[in-house]
LUMVEX-348027 format. One record per residue (C-alpha): residue in three letters; x, y, z. Coordinates in steps of 0.02 Angstrom, whole numbers, padded with zeros to 5 digits, always signed. Example, Ala and Ser with C-alpha at 12.3 -4.5 7.8 and 13.67 -1.06 7.14 Angstrom:
BEGIN
ALA+00615-00225+00390 SER+00684-00053+00357 
END
This chain:
BEGIN
MET+00000+00000+00000 THR+00065+00173-00047 LYS+00108+00280+00103 ARG+00015+00443+00122 SER+00121+00598+00098 ILE+00090+00763+00187 ARG+00151+00938+00149 ILE+00211+01038+00298 LYS+00176+01218+00257 GLY+00313+01342+00300 LEU+00451+01214+00326 VAL+00553+01269+00175 SER+00531+01452+00224 LEU+00590+01409+00399 MET+00746+01325+00330 ASN+00787+01479+00225 HIS+00759+01593+00375 VAL+00874+01487+00483 ARG+01007+01492+00348 GLU+00997+01682+00340 GLN+01013+01693+00529 LEU+01165+01579+00528 SER+01250+01674+00386 GLN+01230+01837+00483 GLY+01282+01762+00650 ILE+01172+01729+00801 PRO+01178+01861+00939 ALA+01253+01774+01091 GLU+01102+01819+01198 ASP+00985+01736+01070 ALA+01083+01574+01048 ASP+00982+01470+01172 ASN+00817+01530+01099 PHE+00881+01491+00923 ARG+00929+01314+00973 ALA+00761+01287+01059 SER+00666+01352+00907 VAL+00756+01235+00787 ARG+00734+01086+00903 ASP+00549+01125+00927 SER+00526+01134+00738 ILE+00611+00966+00715 ARG+00501+00889+00850 THR+00345+00963+00770 VAL+00388+00887+00601 GLU+00421+00718+00679 ALA+00258+00725+00778 LEU+00158+00768+00621 CYS+00239+00623+00532 ARG+00198+00502+00673 LYS+00019+00564+00675 ASN+00004+00525+00489 HIS+00095+00356+00506 ILE+00243+00407+00400 THR+00425+00455+00429 PRO+00514+00615+00374 ASP+00586+00514+00230 ASP+00409+00501+00160 LEU+00385+00690+00150 PRO+00381+00777-00020 ALA+00558+00818-00079 PRO+00562+01004-00030 SER+00497+00968+00146 ARG+00609+00816+00164 ARG+00764+00915+00117 ALA+00717+01058+00233 TYR+00693+00937+00377 ALA+00858+00852+00339 TYR+00947+01021+00339 LEU+00874+01071+00508 LYS+00907+00899+00582 GLY+01087+00903+00522 LEU+01132+01070+00602 ASP+01266+01067+00734 LEU+01177+01172+00865 ARG+01322+01156+00987 THR+01438+01267+00885 LEU+01336+01412+00817 PRO+01417+01559+00727 LEU+01393+01698+00855 ARG+01382+01883+00816 ALA+01468+02009+00927 ALA+01354+02119+01031 ASP+01414+02275+00942 ALA+01397+02203+00766 PRO+01268+02289+00656 ALA+01099+02205+00654 ALA+01035+02126+00495 PRO+00930+02246+00390 LYS+00744+02226+00411 THR+00630+02179+00267 ILE+00619+02322+00143 HIS+00451+02357+00064 ILE+00440+02446-00105 SER+00262+02467-00166 ASN+00278+02468-00356 VAL+00398+02326-00399 ILE+00262+02206-00458 SER+00164+02340-00551 THR+00326+02389-00641 CYS+00349+02208-00695 ASN+00169+02200-00755 ARG+00196+02353-00864 TYR+00343+02267-00946 HIS+00240+02109-00971 ASP+00110+02212-01064 GLU+00241+02298-01171 PHE+00333+02137-01210 ALA+00170+02051-01258 HIS+00123+02194-01375 LEU+00291+02185-01462 ALA+00296+01994-01470 ALA+00119+01976-01537 ALA+00156+02093-01682 LYS+00334+02037-01725 GLN+00375+01949-01888 PRO+00492+01853-01897 PRO+00516+01802-01714 THR+00704+01836-01703 TRP+00764+01988-01607 HIS+00938+02065-01602 THR+01029+02163-01468 GLU+01055+02313-01583 GLN+00870+02334-01624 ALA+00799+02498-01562 ASP+00665+02417-01453 VAL+00792+02304-01367 VAL+00913+02448-01336 ARG+00772+02558-01269 LEU+00698+02424-01156 ALA+00867+02367-01088 LYS+00907+02547-01039 ARG+00741+02567-00949 LEU+00761+02399-00861 ARG+00933+02451-00798 SER+00859+02614-00735 ASP+00714+02530-00644 ALA+00826+02396-00566 GLY+00948+02533-00513 ALA+00808+02632-00432 ILE+00761+02480-00327 GLU+00942+02456-00276 ALA+00956+02639-00226 ILE+00800+02631-00115 CYS+00865+02471-00032 ALA+01035+02554-00002 GLU+00949+02703+00080 GLU+00865+02579+00199 GLY+01032+02499+00240 GLY+01002+02340+00141 THR+01000+02263-00032 PRO+00864+02189-00145 ALA+00893+02025-00050 ASN+00797+02109+00093 LEU+00639+02129-00012 PRO+00488+02016+00020 THR+00486+01860-00090 GLN+00371+01925-00227 SER+00459+02093-00240 GLN+00628+02006-00238 ARG+00574+01896-00384 GLY+00516+02051-00476 TYR+00684+02137-00449 GLN+00778+01980-00503 TRP+00678+01978-00665 LEU+00708+02163-00701 LYS+00895+02149-00663 PHE+00912+01988-00765 LEU+00829+02064-00919 ALA+00928+02226-00907 ASP+01066+02134-01002 ALA+01031+02159-01188 ASP+01082+01982-01237 THR+00964+01908-01108 LEU+00823+02026-01159 GLU+00846+01974-01340 GLN+00827+01790-01290 HIS+00672+01830-01187 LEU+00587+01926-01328 THR+00632+01795-01458 SER+00559+01651-01355 LEU+00406+01755-01310 THR+00375+01797-01494 GLN+00393+01613-01542 ALA+00267+01567-01407 TYR+00141+01695-01469 GLN+00158+01633-01647 LYS+00127+01454-01592 ALA-00023+01507-01487 LYS-00103+01589-01640 THR-00104+01430-01744 SER-00266+01336-01773 ALA-00189+01179-01697 ALA-00156+01273-01534 ARG-00328+01355-01532 LYS-00413+01186-01548 LEU-00334+01134-01383 LEU-00444+01260-01292 PRO-00627+01233-01247 PRO-00741+01290-01391 THR-00805+01438-01290 ARG-00627+01506-01271 GLN-00555+01474-01443 GLN-00595+01649-01506 LEU-00524+01737-01353 PRO-00342+01796-01346 VAL-00202+01695-01268 HIS-00088+01800-01157 ILE+00088+01733-01123 ASP+00221+01792-01001 PHE+00392+01721-00953 TYR+00431+01761-00772 THR+00521+01707-00612 THR+00396+01579-00550 SER+00417+01424-00442 VAL+00316+01317-00565 LEU+00354+01268-00744 TYR+00197+01352-00809 ARG+00027+01406-00747 THR-00132+01430-00850 ARG-00285+01529-00797 ALA-00448+01562-00889 ARG-00508+01741-00871 ASP-00641+01847-00951 ASP-00517+01928-01070 GLY-00437+01765-01126 THR-00320+01625-01073 HIS-00169+01681-00972 VAL-00009+01578-00971 VAL+00138+01617-00857 ALA+00291+01512-00902 ASN+00452+01494-00804 GLU+00591+01610-00863 GLY+00700+01456-00877 PHE+00621+01419-01046 ILE+00692+01573-01132 GLY+00820+01524-01263 ALA+00746+01349-01277 PRO+00736+01267-01449 ARG+00580+01308-01549 ALA+00516+01130-01526 ILE+00520+01155-01337 VAL+00431+01323-01349 LYS+00296+01239-01454 ALA+00280+01096-01330 LEU+00269+01223-01187 VAL+00125+01316-01271 TYR+00031+01155-01311 ALA+00057+01085-01135 ALA-00001+01248-01055 LEU-00159+01257-01161 SER-00209+01077-01127 SER-00144+00952-00999 LYS-00209+00814-01112 ASN-00053+00836-01220 LYS+00044+00706-01120 ALA+00189+00697-01243 GLN+00214+00886-01240 VAL+00199+00892-01051 ALA+00335+00758-01038 GLU+00444+00853-01162 VAL+00428+01013-01061 LYS+00470+00925-00897 ALA+00621+00841-00977 TYR+00689+01009-01037 ALA+00669+01079-00861 GLN+00795+00946-00804 GLU+00928+01009-00926 GLU+01073+01122-00887 ALA+01010+01265-00997 PHE+00854+01282-00890 ASP+00957+01282-00731 GLU+01075+01412-00804 VAL+00933+01538-00811 ARG+00866+01493-00639 VAL+01035+01512-00557 ALA+01074+01674-00651 LEU+00913+01747-00581 ALA+00959+01694-00404 LEU+01131+01772-00420 THR+01057+01945-00442 THR+01013+01948-00256 ALA+01148+01833-00185 ASP+01232+01903-00030 LEU+01412+01899-00088 SER+01489+01992+00057 THR+01448+01872+00200 ASN+01395+01712+00115 THR+01560+01618+00090 GLN+01551+01536+00262 GLY+01434+01389+00271 GLN+01398+01275+00417 HIS+01536+01154+00369 PHE+01636+01232+00227 ASP+01701+01406+00189 LEU+01701+01438+00002 ALA+01846+01561+00020 GLU+01954+01421+00092 VAL+01893+01299-00041 PHE+01940+01422-00179 ASP+02112+01455-00106 ARG+02147+01269-00093 VAL+02089+01228-00271 ASN+02172+01381-00346 ALA+02340+01336-00268 THR+02329+01151-00316 TYR+02265+01163-00495 PHE+02295+01341-00557 ASP+02462+01383-00474 GLY+02370+01514-00372 ALA+02356+01620-00530 LEU+02166+01634-00547 PRO+02093+01797-00478 ARG+01964+01757-00346 PRO+01786+01769-00413 ARG+01638+01818-00306 LEU+01586+01667-00204 THR+01416+01622-00133 TRP+01308+01478-00072 ASN+01139+01471-00153 LYS+00979+01484-00049 THR+00901+01317-00089 LEU+00948+01134-00085 THR+00976+01069-00262 HIS+00993+00894-00329 ARG+01041+00917-00512 LYS+01163+01061-00519 PHE+01290+01079-00380 GLY+01380+01233-00445 HIS+01369+01374-00570 TYR+01487+01503-00642 GLN+01415+01665-00710 ALA+01542+01755-00818 THR+01451+01922-00825 THR+01470+01946-00637 ASP+01622+01832-00613 THR+01527+01734-00482 VAL+01537+01553-00425 MET+01381+01489-00337 VAL+01389+01322-00246 SER+01240+01218-00194 LEU+01190+01219-00011 SER+01169+01030-00029 LEU+01359+01014-00017 ASP+01371+01108+00148 ASP+01349+00950+00249 ALA+01461+00854+00369 SER+01431+00693+00269 VAL+01503+00770+00110 PRO+01691+00745+00092 ALA+01795+00900+00061 TYR+01861+00833-00104 ALA+01683+00833-00175 VAL+01662+01018-00135 ASP+01837+01050-00206 PHE+01788+00961-00367 VAL+01632+01069-00390 MET+01738+01224-00361 TYR+01868+01159-00485 HIS+01733+01125-00614 GLU+01665+01303-00601 LEU+01839+01380-00604 LEU+01873+01287-00766 HIS+01724+01379-00839 LYS+01803+01541-00780 GLN+01971+01495-00856 LEU+01914+01417-01021 GLY+01759+01520-01058 ILE+01626+01479-01188 LYS+01658+01414-01363 VAL+01536+01476-01497 VAL+01508+01370-01654 ASN+01381+01424-01785 GLY+01298+01536-01657 ARG+01279+01397-01528 ARG+01367+01410-01359 TYR+01467+01262-01291 ALA+01534+01259-01113 HIS+01578+01075-01090 THR+01695+01055-01239 SER+01815+00911-01263 ALA+01954+01022-01194 PHE+01848+01060-01041 LYS+01809+00876-01009 SER+01991+00829-01027 ALA+02044+00964-00903 GLU+01906+00911-00784 ARG+01976+00735-00773 ALA+02141+00806-00709 PHE+02059+00824-00539 LYS+02150+00702-00424 ARG+01995+00616-00355 TYR+01883+00639-00507 ASN+01799+00468-00498 ASP+01772+00477-00310 ALA+01696+00651-00324 GLN+01580+00594-00464 LYS+01517+00451-00356 VAL+01479+00569-00212 LEU+01382+00689-00323 VAL+01282+00548-00403 ARG+01240+00482-00229 LEU+01183+00654-00171 SER+01080+00679-00327 LYS+00990+00514-00300 GLN+00961+00551-00115 HIS+00883+00721-00147 ARG+00780+00662-00295 ALA+00712+00505-00210 
END
Protein backbone atom coordinates (compact mmCIF):
# COMPACT_ATOMS: atom_id res chain seq x y z
CA MET A 1 0.00 0.00 0.00
CA THR A 2 1.31 3.46 -0.94
CA LYS A 3 2.15 5.61 2.05
CA ARG A 4 0.29 8.85 2.44
CA SER A 5 2.42 11.97 1.95
CA ILE A 6 1.80 15.26 3.73
CA ARG A 7 3.01 18.76 2.98
CA ILE A 8 4.22 20.76 5.96
CA LYS A 9 3.51 24.37 5.14
CA GLY A 10 6.25 26.83 5.99
CA LEU A 11 9.02 24.27 6.51
CA VAL A 12 11.07 25.38 3.49
CA SER A 13 10.63 29.04 4.47
CA LEU A 14 11.81 28.18 7.98
CA MET A 15 14.92 26.51 6.60
CA ASN A 16 15.74 29.59 4.50
CA HIS A 17 15.18 31.86 7.49
CA VAL A 18 17.47 29.73 9.67
CA ARG A 19 20.14 29.84 6.96
CA GLU A 20 19.93 33.63 6.81
CA GLN A 21 20.27 33.86 10.58
CA LEU A 22 23.30 31.59 10.57
CA SER A 23 24.99 33.48 7.73
CA GLN A 24 24.61 36.74 9.66
CA GLY A 25 25.64 35.24 12.99
CA ILE A 26 23.43 34.58 16.01
CA PRO A 27 23.57 37.21 18.78
CA ALA A 28 25.05 35.49 21.82
CA GLU A 29 22.04 36.38 23.96
CA ASP A 30 19.70 34.72 21.41
CA ALA A 31 21.66 31.48 20.97
CA ASP A 32 19.64 29.40 23.45
CA ASN A 33 16.34 30.59 21.97
CA PHE A 34 17.61 29.82 18.45
CA ARG A 35 18.58 26.28 19.46
CA ALA A 36 15.22 25.74 21.18
CA SER A 37 13.32 27.05 18.14
CA VAL A 38 15.12 24.70 15.74
CA ARG A 39 14.68 21.71 18.06
CA ASP A 40 10.97 22.51 18.53
CA SER A 41 10.53 22.69 14.76
CA ILE A 42 12.21 19.31 14.31
CA ARG A 43 10.01 17.77 17.01
CA THR A 44 6.89 19.27 15.39
CA VAL A 45 7.76 17.74 12.02
CA GLU A 46 8.42 14.36 13.58
CA ALA A 47 5.16 14.51 15.57
CA LEU A 48 3.16 15.36 12.42
CA CYS A 49 4.79 12.45 10.63
CA ARG A 50 3.95 10.03 13.45
CA LYS A 51 0.37 11.28 13.50
CA ASN A 52 0.09 10.49 9.78
CA HIS A 53 1.89 7.13 10.12
CA ILE A 54 4.86 8.14 7.99
CA THR A 55 8.51 9.10 8.58
CA PRO A 56 10.27 12.31 7.49
CA ASP A 57 11.72 10.28 4.59
CA ASP A 58 8.18 10.02 3.20
CA LEU A 59 7.69 13.81 3.00
CA PRO A 60 7.62 15.55 -0.41
CA ALA A 61 11.16 16.36 -1.58
CA PRO A 62 11.24 20.08 -0.59
CA SER A 63 9.93 19.36 2.92
CA ARG A 64 12.17 16.32 3.29
CA ARG A 65 15.28 18.30 2.33
CA ALA A 66 14.34 21.17 4.66
CA TYR A 67 13.85 18.75 7.55
CA ALA A 68 17.17 17.04 6.78
CA TYR A 69 18.93 20.42 6.77
CA LEU A 70 17.49 21.42 10.16
CA LYS A 71 18.13 17.97 11.64
CA GLY A 72 21.74 18.06 10.44
CA LEU A 73 22.63 21.40 12.03
CA ASP A 74 25.32 21.33 14.69
CA LEU A 75 23.55 23.45 17.30
CA ARG A 76 26.43 23.12 19.74
CA THR A 77 28.76 25.34 17.71
CA LEU A 78 26.72 28.24 16.34
CA PRO A 79 28.34 31.19 14.55
CA LEU A 80 27.87 33.96 17.11
CA ARG A 81 27.63 37.65 16.32
CA ALA A 82 29.36 40.18 18.53
CA ALA A 83 27.08 42.37 20.61
CA ASP A 84 28.28 45.51 18.84
CA ALA A 85 27.94 44.06 15.32
CA PRO A 86 25.36 45.77 13.12
CA ALA A 87 21.98 44.10 13.08
CA ALA A 88 20.70 42.52 9.90
CA PRO A 89 18.59 44.92 7.80
CA LYS A 90 14.88 44.53 8.22
CA THR A 91 12.59 43.59 5.35
CA ILE A 92 12.39 46.44 2.87
CA HIS A 93 9.01 47.14 1.27
CA ILE A 94 8.80 48.92 -2.10
CA SER A 95 5.25 49.34 -3.32
CA ASN A 96 5.56 49.37 -7.12
CA VAL A 97 7.96 46.52 -7.99
CA ILE A 98 5.24 44.12 -9.16
CA SER A 99 3.29 46.81 -11.02
CA THR A 100 6.51 47.77 -12.82
CA CYS A 101 6.98 44.15 -13.91
CA ASN A 102 3.39 43.99 -15.11
CA ARG A 103 3.91 47.06 -17.29
CA TYR A 104 6.87 45.34 -18.91
CA HIS A 105 4.81 42.19 -19.43
CA ASP A 106 2.19 44.23 -21.29
CA GLU A 107 4.82 45.97 -23.42
CA PHE A 108 6.67 42.75 -24.20
CA ALA A 109 3.41 41.03 -25.15
CA HIS A 110 2.45 43.87 -27.50
CA LEU A 111 5.83 43.69 -29.24
CA ALA A 112 5.92 39.89 -29.40
CA ALA A 113 2.38 39.52 -30.74
CA ALA A 114 3.13 41.86 -33.63
CA LYS A 115 6.68 40.74 -34.49
CA GLN A 116 7.50 38.98 -37.76
CA PRO A 117 9.84 37.06 -37.94
CA PRO A 118 10.33 36.05 -34.28
CA THR A 119 14.08 36.71 -34.05
CA TRP A 120 15.27 39.77 -32.13
CA HIS A 121 18.76 41.29 -32.04
CA THR A 122 20.57 43.27 -29.37
CA GLU A 123 21.10 46.25 -31.67
CA GLN A 124 17.39 46.67 -32.47
CA ALA A 125 15.98 49.97 -31.24
CA ASP A 126 13.29 48.34 -29.07
CA VAL A 127 15.84 46.07 -27.35
CA VAL A 128 18.25 48.96 -26.72
CA ARG A 129 15.44 51.17 -25.38
CA LEU A 130 13.97 48.48 -23.12
CA ALA A 131 17.34 47.35 -21.75
CA LYS A 132 18.15 50.94 -20.79
CA ARG A 133 14.81 51.33 -18.98
CA LEU A 134 15.22 47.99 -17.22
CA ARG A 135 18.66 49.02 -15.95
CA SER A 136 17.19 52.28 -14.70
CA ASP A 137 14.29 50.59 -12.89
CA ALA A 138 16.52 47.93 -11.32
CA GLY A 139 18.95 50.66 -10.27
CA ALA A 140 16.15 52.64 -8.64
CA ILE A 141 15.21 49.60 -6.53
CA GLU A 142 18.85 49.12 -5.53
CA ALA A 143 19.11 52.79 -4.52
CA ILE A 144 16.00 52.61 -2.31
CA CYS A 145 17.30 49.43 -0.64
CA ALA A 146 20.69 51.07 -0.04
CA GLU A 147 18.98 54.06 1.61
CA GLU A 148 17.29 51.58 3.97
CA GLY A 149 20.64 49.97 4.80
CA GLY A 150 20.04 46.80 2.82
CA THR A 151 20.00 45.25 -0.64
CA PRO A 152 17.28 43.78 -2.90
CA ALA A 153 17.87 40.51 -1.00
CA ASN A 154 15.94 42.17 1.86
CA LEU A 155 12.79 42.57 -0.24
CA PRO A 156 9.76 40.31 0.40
CA THR A 157 9.72 37.20 -1.80
CA GLN A 158 7.42 38.51 -4.54
CA SER A 159 9.18 41.86 -4.81
CA GLN A 160 12.55 40.11 -4.77
CA ARG A 161 11.48 37.93 -7.68
CA GLY A 162 10.33 41.03 -9.52
CA TYR A 163 13.69 42.74 -8.97
CA GLN A 164 15.56 39.60 -10.07
CA TRP A 165 13.56 39.55 -13.30
CA LEU A 166 14.17 43.25 -14.03
CA LYS A 167 17.89 42.97 -13.27
CA PHE A 168 18.23 39.76 -15.30
CA LEU A 169 16.57 41.27 -18.39
CA ALA A 170 18.56 44.52 -18.15
CA ASP A 171 21.31 42.67 -20.03
CA ALA A 172 20.62 43.19 -23.75
CA ASP A 173 21.64 39.64 -24.75
CA THR A 174 19.28 38.17 -22.15
CA LEU A 175 16.46 40.52 -23.17
CA GLU A 176 16.92 39.48 -26.80
CA GLN A 177 16.54 35.81 -25.80
CA HIS A 178 13.45 36.60 -23.74
CA LEU A 179 11.74 38.51 -26.55
CA THR A 180 12.64 35.89 -29.16
CA SER A 181 11.18 33.03 -27.10
CA LEU A 182 8.11 35.09 -26.21
CA THR A 183 7.51 35.93 -29.87
CA GLN A 184 7.87 32.27 -30.84
CA ALA A 185 5.34 31.35 -28.14
CA TYR A 186 2.81 33.90 -29.37
CA GLN A 187 3.16 32.66 -32.93
CA LYS A 188 2.54 29.07 -31.85
CA ALA A 189 -0.45 30.14 -29.75
CA LYS A 190 -2.05 31.78 -32.80
CA THR A 191 -2.08 28.60 -34.89
CA SER A 192 -5.32 26.73 -35.46
CA ALA A 193 -3.78 23.58 -33.94
CA ALA A 194 -3.13 25.46 -30.69
CA ARG A 195 -6.57 27.10 -30.64
CA LYS A 196 -8.26 23.72 -30.96
CA LEU A 197 -6.68 22.68 -27.67
CA LEU A 198 -8.87 25.20 -25.84
CA PRO A 199 -12.54 24.66 -24.94
CA PRO A 200 -14.81 25.79 -27.81
CA THR A 201 -16.10 28.76 -25.81
CA ARG A 202 -12.54 30.12 -25.43
CA GLN A 203 -11.10 29.49 -28.87
CA GLN A 204 -11.91 32.99 -30.12
CA LEU A 205 -10.47 34.75 -27.06
CA PRO A 206 -6.84 35.92 -26.92
CA VAL A 207 -4.03 33.90 -25.37
CA HIS A 208 -1.75 36.00 -23.15
CA ILE A 209 1.76 34.67 -22.47
CA ASP A 210 4.42 35.85 -20.01
CA PHE A 211 7.83 34.42 -19.06
CA TYR A 212 8.62 35.22 -15.43
CA THR A 213 10.42 34.13 -12.24
CA THR A 214 7.92 31.59 -10.99
CA SER A 215 8.33 28.48 -8.84
CA VAL A 216 6.31 26.35 -11.30
CA LEU A 217 7.09 25.37 -14.89
CA TYR A 218 3.93 27.03 -16.17
CA ARG A 219 0.54 28.12 -14.94
CA THR A 220 -2.64 28.61 -17.00
CA ARG A 221 -5.70 30.58 -15.95
CA ALA A 222 -8.96 31.24 -17.79
CA ARG A 223 -10.16 34.82 -17.41
CA ASP A 224 -12.82 36.94 -19.01
CA ASP A 225 -10.33 38.56 -21.39
CA GLY A 226 -8.73 35.30 -22.52
CA THR A 227 -6.40 32.50 -21.47
CA HIS A 228 -3.38 33.63 -19.44
CA VAL A 229 -0.18 31.55 -19.42
CA VAL A 230 2.76 32.34 -17.14
CA ALA A 231 5.82 30.24 -18.04
CA ASN A 232 9.03 29.88 -16.08
CA GLU A 233 11.81 32.21 -17.25
CA GLY A 234 14.01 29.11 -17.54
CA PHE A 235 12.42 28.38 -20.92
CA ILE A 236 13.84 31.45 -22.64
CA GLY A 237 16.39 30.49 -25.25
CA ALA A 238 14.92 26.99 -25.53
CA PRO A 239 14.72 25.34 -28.98
CA ARG A 240 11.59 26.15 -30.97
CA ALA A 241 10.31 22.60 -30.51
CA ILE A 242 10.39 23.09 -26.74
CA VAL A 243 8.62 26.46 -26.97
CA LYS A 244 5.92 24.79 -29.09
CA ALA A 245 5.59 21.93 -26.59
CA LEU A 246 5.38 24.46 -23.75
CA VAL A 247 2.49 26.31 -25.42
CA TYR A 248 0.62 23.11 -26.22
CA ALA A 249 1.14 21.71 -22.70
CA ALA A 250 -0.01 24.96 -21.11
CA LEU A 251 -3.18 25.13 -23.23
CA SER A 252 -4.18 21.54 -22.54
CA SER A 253 -2.89 19.05 -19.98
CA LYS A 254 -4.18 16.27 -22.25
CA ASN A 255 -1.07 16.71 -24.39
CA LYS A 256 0.89 14.12 -22.41
CA ALA A 257 3.78 13.94 -24.87
CA GLN A 258 4.27 17.72 -24.81
CA VAL A 259 3.98 17.84 -21.01
CA ALA A 260 6.69 15.16 -20.76
CA GLU A 261 8.88 17.07 -23.25
CA VAL A 262 8.57 20.27 -21.22
CA LYS A 263 9.40 18.49 -17.95
CA ALA A 264 12.41 16.82 -19.54
CA TYR A 265 13.78 20.17 -20.74
CA ALA A 266 13.39 21.58 -17.23
CA GLN A 267 15.90 18.93 -16.08
CA GLU A 268 18.55 20.18 -18.51
CA GLU A 269 21.47 22.45 -17.74
CA ALA A 270 20.21 25.29 -19.95
CA PHE A 271 17.07 25.64 -17.80
CA ASP A 272 19.14 25.63 -14.61
CA GLU A 273 21.51 28.25 -16.07
CA VAL A 274 18.65 30.75 -16.21
CA ARG A 275 17.31 29.86 -12.77
CA VAL A 276 20.71 30.25 -11.14
CA ALA A 277 21.48 33.47 -13.02
CA LEU A 278 18.26 34.95 -11.62
CA ALA A 279 19.18 33.87 -8.09
CA LEU A 280 22.62 35.43 -8.40
CA THR A 281 21.14 38.90 -8.83
CA THR A 282 20.25 38.95 -5.11
CA ALA A 283 22.95 36.67 -3.71
CA ASP A 284 24.64 38.06 -0.60
CA LEU A 285 28.23 37.98 -1.76
CA SER A 286 29.78 39.84 1.14
CA THR A 287 28.96 37.45 4.00
CA ASN A 288 27.90 34.25 2.31
CA THR A 289 31.19 32.36 1.80
CA GLN A 290 31.02 30.72 5.24
CA GLY A 291 28.67 27.78 5.43
CA GLN A 292 27.95 25.50 8.34
CA HIS A 293 30.73 23.07 7.39
CA PHE A 294 32.71 24.64 4.54
CA ASP A 295 34.03 28.12 3.79
CA LEU A 296 34.03 28.77 0.04
CA ALA A 297 36.92 31.21 0.39
CA GLU A 298 39.08 28.42 1.84
CA VAL A 299 37.87 25.98 -0.82
CA PHE A 300 38.80 28.44 -3.58
CA ASP A 301 42.24 29.10 -2.13
CA ARG A 302 42.94 25.38 -1.87
CA VAL A 303 41.78 24.57 -5.41
CA ASN A 304 43.45 27.62 -6.93
CA ALA A 305 46.79 26.71 -5.35
CA THR A 306 46.57 23.02 -6.32
CA TYR A 307 45.30 23.25 -9.90
CA PHE A 308 45.89 26.82 -11.14
CA ASP A 309 49.24 27.66 -9.47
CA GLY A 310 47.41 30.29 -7.44
CA ALA A 311 47.11 32.40 -10.61
CA LEU A 312 43.32 32.68 -10.93
CA PRO A 313 41.87 35.93 -9.56
CA ARG A 314 39.28 35.14 -6.92
CA PRO A 315 35.72 35.38 -8.26
CA ARG A 316 32.77 36.36 -6.12
CA LEU A 317 31.71 33.34 -4.08
CA THR A 318 28.31 32.43 -2.66
CA TRP A 319 26.17 29.56 -1.45
CA ASN A 320 22.77 29.42 -3.05
CA LYS A 321 19.59 29.69 -0.98
CA THR A 322 18.02 26.34 -1.78
CA LEU A 323 18.97 22.69 -1.71
CA THR A 324 19.52 21.39 -5.24
CA HIS A 325 19.86 17.88 -6.59
CA ARG A 326 20.82 18.34 -10.24
CA LYS A 327 23.26 21.22 -10.38
CA PHE A 328 25.80 21.58 -7.60
CA GLY A 329 27.61 24.66 -8.89
CA HIS A 330 27.37 27.48 -11.39
CA TYR A 331 29.74 30.05 -12.84
CA GLN A 332 28.30 33.29 -14.19
CA ALA A 333 30.84 35.09 -16.35
CA THR A 334 29.03 38.44 -16.50
CA THR A 335 29.41 38.93 -12.73
CA ASP A 336 32.44 36.64 -12.27
CA THR A 337 30.53 34.68 -9.63
CA VAL A 338 30.75 31.06 -8.49
CA MET A 339 27.63 29.77 -6.75
CA VAL A 340 27.78 26.43 -4.91
CA SER A 341 24.79 24.35 -3.88
CA LEU A 342 23.81 24.38 -0.23
CA SER A 343 23.39 20.61 -0.59
CA LEU A 344 27.18 20.27 -0.34
CA ASP A 345 27.43 22.16 2.96
CA ASP A 346 26.97 18.99 4.97
CA ALA A 347 29.21 17.08 7.37
CA SER A 348 28.62 13.87 5.39
CA VAL A 349 30.06 15.40 2.20
CA PRO A 350 33.83 14.89 1.83
CA ALA A 351 35.90 18.01 1.22
CA TYR A 352 37.22 16.65 -2.08
CA ALA A 353 33.67 16.66 -3.51
CA VAL A 354 33.25 20.35 -2.69
CA ASP A 355 36.73 21.00 -4.11
CA PHE A 356 35.76 19.23 -7.33
CA VAL A 357 32.65 21.38 -7.80
CA MET A 358 34.76 24.49 -7.22
CA TYR A 359 37.36 23.17 -9.70
CA HIS A 360 34.66 22.51 -12.29
CA GLU A 361 33.31 26.05 -12.02
CA LEU A 362 36.78 27.60 -12.08
CA LEU A 363 37.47 25.74 -15.32
CA HIS A 364 34.48 27.58 -16.77
CA LYS A 365 36.06 30.83 -15.60
CA GLN A 366 39.42 29.90 -17.13
CA LEU A 367 38.29 28.33 -20.42
CA GLY A 368 35.18 30.40 -21.16
CA ILE A 369 32.53 29.57 -23.75
CA LYS A 370 33.15 28.29 -27.27
CA VAL A 371 30.71 29.52 -29.94
CA VAL A 372 30.17 27.40 -33.07
CA ASN A 373 27.61 28.48 -35.69
CA GLY A 374 25.96 30.72 -33.14
CA ARG A 375 25.58 27.95 -30.56
CA ARG A 376 27.35 28.19 -27.18
CA TYR A 377 29.33 25.24 -25.81
CA ALA A 378 30.67 25.19 -22.25
CA HIS A 379 31.55 21.51 -21.81
CA THR A 380 33.89 21.11 -24.77
CA SER A 381 36.30 18.21 -25.26
CA ALA A 382 39.09 20.43 -23.88
CA PHE A 383 36.96 21.19 -20.81
CA LYS A 384 36.18 17.52 -20.18
CA SER A 385 39.83 16.58 -20.55
CA ALA A 386 40.88 19.27 -18.06
CA GLU A 387 38.11 18.22 -15.67
CA ARG A 388 39.52 14.70 -15.46
CA ALA A 389 42.82 16.12 -14.18
CA PHE A 390 41.17 16.48 -10.77
CA LYS A 391 43.00 14.05 -8.48
CA ARG A 392 39.90 12.33 -7.10
CA TYR A 393 37.67 12.78 -10.14
CA ASN A 394 35.98 9.36 -9.97
CA ASP A 395 35.45 9.55 -6.21
CA ALA A 396 33.92 13.01 -6.48
CA GLN A 397 31.59 11.89 -9.27
CA LYS A 398 30.34 9.01 -7.12
CA VAL A 399 29.58 11.38 -4.23
CA LEU A 400 27.64 13.78 -6.47
CA VAL A 401 25.65 10.96 -8.06
CA ARG A 402 24.79 9.65 -4.59
CA LEU A 403 23.67 13.08 -3.41
CA SER A 404 21.61 13.57 -6.54
CA LYS A 405 19.80 10.29 -5.99
CA GLN A 406 19.21 11.02 -2.30
CA HIS A 407 17.66 14.41 -2.94
CA ARG A 408 15.61 13.23 -5.90
CA ALA A 409 14.23 10.11 -4.21
